[in-house]
N, C-alpha and C positions, 0 to 999 in steps of 0.2 A: 260314630267310629267304633267298630267292634275290635277289641284287643284280645290276643290269645297268649297263652303261656305253654311252653313245652319243657317237660322234664325228661331226661334220658338216663336210664339205668343200664349198667352192663357194658357190653363190648363196643369196640370201635365201629363195627357194622351198624349198630344202633345209632351211633352219633352221625354217621353218613346219612342214614335213612331219616333221622330227625331233621337234618339240614334240608333234605328234599321236601319233607312235609312243610317246613318253615317257608321255603320258596313258593310252594304251591298255594299256601294260604295267602301269602302276600300278593301273589298274582290274582287272587280272587278279591282283593281289596281289603283284606284284614291287616291288622298291624300287630307286630310283636310288642307286648307290654314291656316297659322298662322295669316295672316292679310287679311281683306276683299278685299283689292285692289290687292291681289295676285291671287285671284280666277278667273277662267274662267266659272265655272258653279255655278249658284246661286239657292238655294232652299229655298222657304218660306213656312213653315208649319203654316197656318193661323188660325185665330179665327174669329167668326162671332157673338159672344154673344152681343156685343154692337156696336153702330155706330162708336165709337172711334176706336175699333179694325179694322173695315172696312176701315176707313180713314188711319189708320196706315199702313195697307197692301198696299194701293195705294202709300203712301209716300215712302215706302221701295222699291217698284218696280220702281218708277221713279228714285230713287237714283241709283239703280243698273244699270239702262239703260245707265247711264253716265260712267260706268266703263268698257265699251267695252266688254261685256260678250259674250261667245260662245253660252250659253243657259241660260235661266231663267225658273225655274219651280215653279209654284204656286200650292200648294196642301192644304189640310185641309178644315176647315169648310167654309171659304169664297169662296174657289174654288168650293165647292160642291153647295153652295147656290146661288152664283152670277156669274156663269161662263160667261154668256152673257155680263154682265157689264165689266168684266175683258177682255173679247175678244175685246171690243171696245178700252180699254186702250192699249192692246197689239198692235193693228194696229197703234195706235197713236205713240207708242214708237219705232216702226219699228225695232225690234230686229231680228237677223237672225233666232233664234229658241226660241219660247215662248210656253211652255207647261202648260196647265191648267188641272190638274189631280184630280179626286175625291178621296173619302176615300178609296175605294177598290184599286185604281190605285197607291196610294202612296207607297204601298209595292213592287211595280215592277218598281221603277224609274230606276234602272240600265238597264232593258230591253228597256225602252223607249229611254234612252241615246244611246243605241247601234244601234238604227234605227231612228235617228233624221230626221225629215222632215223640209223643208224650211218653214219659217213663223210661223203661229199660229196653234197649235194642241190642240184640246180639247177632253178629254174623262172623263166624270164624271158619267158614269152609275154605280150605286151602288145597288146591290141586298139587302144588309144588311141582308143576310141570316145567316152568321156566324161571329164569332169574330175571326179575323185572328190570328192564333197561331204562334207566333215567340218567340224565346229564345234569350235574350241579353247575349252576352259573357262578356260584360263589361258595366259599366255605367260611362263613362269618365267624369271627372270633378265634380263628386258628392261624397259627404261624406256619404250620406244615399242612399240606393238602392230603387228606385221606381219600384213597380211590378204591372203591369196592370192585373186586374182580370176580367174585363168585358168591354163592349162598349155599347153605346146607352142608351136611356131612353124612357120609355113608359108612363111617367106621363102627358105629354102635359100641363104643366102650360101655362096659356094663353099668357104670355109675352115671352116665351122661344122658340128660333129657333132651339135649339139643337136636339130635336127629328126628325126634318126635315133634319138636316145636318149629323146626326150620326145614325139615324134609331132607331128601337126599342131596348130594352135591350137584349143583348146577352152575355152569360157567357163563359169564358174559363173553361175547365175541371179542377177539383180539382188537378188531378195528374200533369197536365201541370204547374199549379201555384206552387205547392210544388217543382217541379223540378227546376223552375226558382229561387225560394227562396233559395233552397239548393245550387245552383250554386253561388249565391251571398254570402251566409254565408261561403262557402268554400273559397271564395276569400278574406275573412276578413271583409266584411261589418258586422256591429253590429246593425244597425237599418234598418228595412224593412218597407217601406211605401206602404200600399195597395192603389192603385189608380184605377179609372175608371170614367165613366161619371155619373153613379149612382150605387155605390158599394153595397148599401143596396138591390138592385134587383138581386144581384148575386145568381144564382142557380134556379131562378124561371122558367127559360126556359129549364133547364136540365131534363133529364129523367133517373132515377126518380128525382122528384123535390127535391131540396136541399135549404138550407138557408145560409145566410152569417155566422151565428153562427156555423153551421156545418163546414164551411171552417176554421173559427177561431180556433176551437178546434183542427183541423188537423195541423194547423200551430203551435199552442201551443206545441203539441206533438213533432213536428220536432225541434223546437227551444230548447225544454227541453233536447233533446238528445245531444246538444252541451255542456251542463254543464258549461255555463258561462253567465254573464249578457248580455242580448240582448234586443232590443226595437222592438215592433210592433206598428206602428202608422197607424191610419185610416185617410183618407183625409176628408171625409164628410159623414154624415148619416142624413137621414130625421128623424124627431121626432117620427113618427110612427114605425120606425125601432128600436127604443129603447124599445124593448119589454121585457117580463120576461126572455126569453131565453138569450137575449143579456146581460141583467143585471146580470144573474147568471154567465155567462162567465166572464164578466168584474170583478165581485167580486172575482173570483178564479184565474184569469190569473196572471202569474208572469211577463209577458212581455208587456202587453198592456199599452201604454203610457197614462197618465192622461191628454189627450188633445183631445177635442171633438169639431168638427165643425158641428153645427146643424143649417142649414139655417132657418131663421125666415121669412124674406121678409117683413112682416107686423105684427103688433100686433093688428090689427083691423079685427074682423070677417067679416065685410062687404067687406073689401079689399081682405082678404084671399079667400072668395068665388069668387070674380071677377077674382082673379088670378088662380082659379082652384087648389088651395092648399088644400090638403085633410085632414085638421086638424083645430081645433079651437084654438084660442089664449090660452084659459084656459088649454087645453090639452098640448100645448107646454110647458107652465110654469110648469105644474105638472110633466111631464116626465123629464124635465131638472132638476127640484128640486130632483127627485129620484136619478138621476145620480150624482148630486152634493153631496148628502148624502153619497155616496160611495167614491167619490173623492173630498173632500173639498179643495184640493190644486191644482185642475186641471185648465187648461185654457179652458174656454167655449167660442167658437167663433160662430159668426152668420153673414150671409149676410142679409142686409136690403136694400130694394128698396125704394127710396124717390121719391114722385111725381107720383105714379101710378095713372092712370085716376080715378077720383072720390075720391081721397084722400083729404078730407077737413081738417079743423083745428081739428075737433073731432077725426077723424080717425088717424091723425098724433099724437095727444095727447095720444091716446090709445097705439100706438106703443111706444112712449117715456116712458110712465109709466110702460109698461110691461118690457122693457129693464132695466129701473131703479131699479125695485124690483126683477129682476131675477138674477141668478148666472152668467149671461153673463159678461165677462171681456175682450172681444176682438171683435171688430165690423169691418166688411167690408161694408162700407156704400157707395152707389152709386146712381146716379139719374136714373130714369126710362128712358130706351132707346127703343123706338118702333122699332121692327124688322119686316121687310116685311114678309107678309104671316102668321103672328101670329094674333090671335083674338084681343089681347090687342092693336095692332097698330091702330085699328079703334074705340077704346072705348072712350067715353066721360063721364064727362067733363075733358078736359086737365087741368093740373096744371101749373101755370105760372112759368117761369124761375126764377123770383125773389123769389117766394115762395119756390121753390125747393132749391135755394141757401141758403135761410135762414134756412130751415129745415135740410139741410146737415150740416150746421155749428153747429146747436144744437146737432145733434147726434154725430158729431165728437168730440165736447166738452165733451159730456157724455162718449164717448169711452175713451177719454184721462183721465178723472177723475176716471173711473172704472178701467182702466188698471193700473194707478198709485197706486191706493189703493191695487190692487192685488199684484203688485210688492213689495210694502211696507210690506204686510202681508207675503211675501215669504222670507223676510230677516231672517237670522239665520238658514234657512233650508239647508239641504244637498241634492243636486239633482244629479242624474245620467245625465251626459252630453256627447253628441257625439261631438268629435272634428271635426270642419268643415274646418278650415284653420290653417296653421302653421305660415306663413309669411304674413305681417310683424310682426303681433303678433297673437298668437293662439286664435281662436274663436271657439265657440261651440253653441249647442242648447240643452237645458235641456229637460228631458222627458216631462215636462209640458209646453214646448214651450216658454222658456225664452232665448233669444239670450245672449250669454256671451262672454267675452274676458278674457283670462287667461294666466298664464305663465307656471307653472308646476303642476304636480299632484304627490306630495310626491316623487319628484325626478325621476318619471318614464319617460321613453322616449315616447314622444307624437307622434302619427301618425294620419293622417286623417282617420276618421271613427271609431276611438277607443272610447270606453265609459270610462269616468273617473268620479270621485266624486268631487263635487265643493260646497263650502259653500258660500251662498250669504250674504254679510255683510253690504252693504251701498247703498242707493239710492241717486244718484246725478244727478239731471235733468232727462234726458232720459237714463242715464247710471246706472248700478248697479255694485258696487265693490264686488269682491268675493275673497275667499282665499281657498287654499287647506285645508281640515279639520284638518290635522295634521301639518300645516305649518303656520308661521306668515306672510308669503309673501302675500301681497295683490295685486290683479290684477283687472283691470277695465273690466266691461262688458257693 
């Protein structure tokens, strides 16, 4: 009985693709190991967005080499972008079978395992012509079902390696997406999370051309046919994709979660231009405010890059002030990481590590303050919550992206993936206490 182990780095798309690899291997008669050291085949679905992800990939491969593996497979973005570098590492590790597979090849891992060759094997040719259409039968270990709707990105932000590792934006057909969503809803999932590399580009490459809002209306109709509370969550949208059509849908939807992640990257127009971001800071603030007027209790999240080349005190202050006065209440702040082959890797002037460290702290402190205020303002509110775990104590995630810990919901039997109502009652440090709306029983969140 051959057992395998899968490790996934990076984005939600990688998680969905790893789930498919898992299913395909099981269909071929292999078994997922309960512990890493039981496995003979190791698969790493990698990320290349930052230097940190690249280093983590190398660290994991070195660790696996000590476990006497039959085969190690590296796939994903780092394999696609840095195959030659990992080839050198593979020869150094001297494993019996080391496969470096690109994005197109990751879907055929069982075939590669059936015809293993000695030593190092590399195949990273990717045409990026289509978005590979697969249907997951299950989404093991998850309370919320992630549904991939597209792959790739055509924006070419100056700092981003993803268009080179994932290719241009390619959409899955609407019918395929609806089939996957129905499959998950029929299994009892009550929250669907739409994911992709750039989901706002969905439909632009289809014939006839469609928009994300077209897809959202179709999903709304499907969910409505189930006649029960359901959640539809979006992973990330660019600010220009918050257009009148989307706002009209958001206003009328019964299922759309009040949780919007809208990457900012910088609040300085000078830096935004250098990043090849196609909006101005004023436009970002205006559209975010429009959305906040519809969803005053929503979580509004953003990515922010600190220390992009040319970011002086003035540019950083512009970023800080925009965030401070905006509805943003959740920040993912990270230092600029130059990626090989991107225009920004060669831009000047560089920002010193000490300045980056200082600015990171300022923005993280701002995040903490704004998030705490948001949670305080959420107290007393009743939120629909998806149960994520049962043991050791039940936990969940509210529709507006607040993690919670609870005990019961009006005596109902809890199950993972079920939507229940929960009243937030008290903020204590980083915890929120909550209770069932019709119960005096208090639970910690």
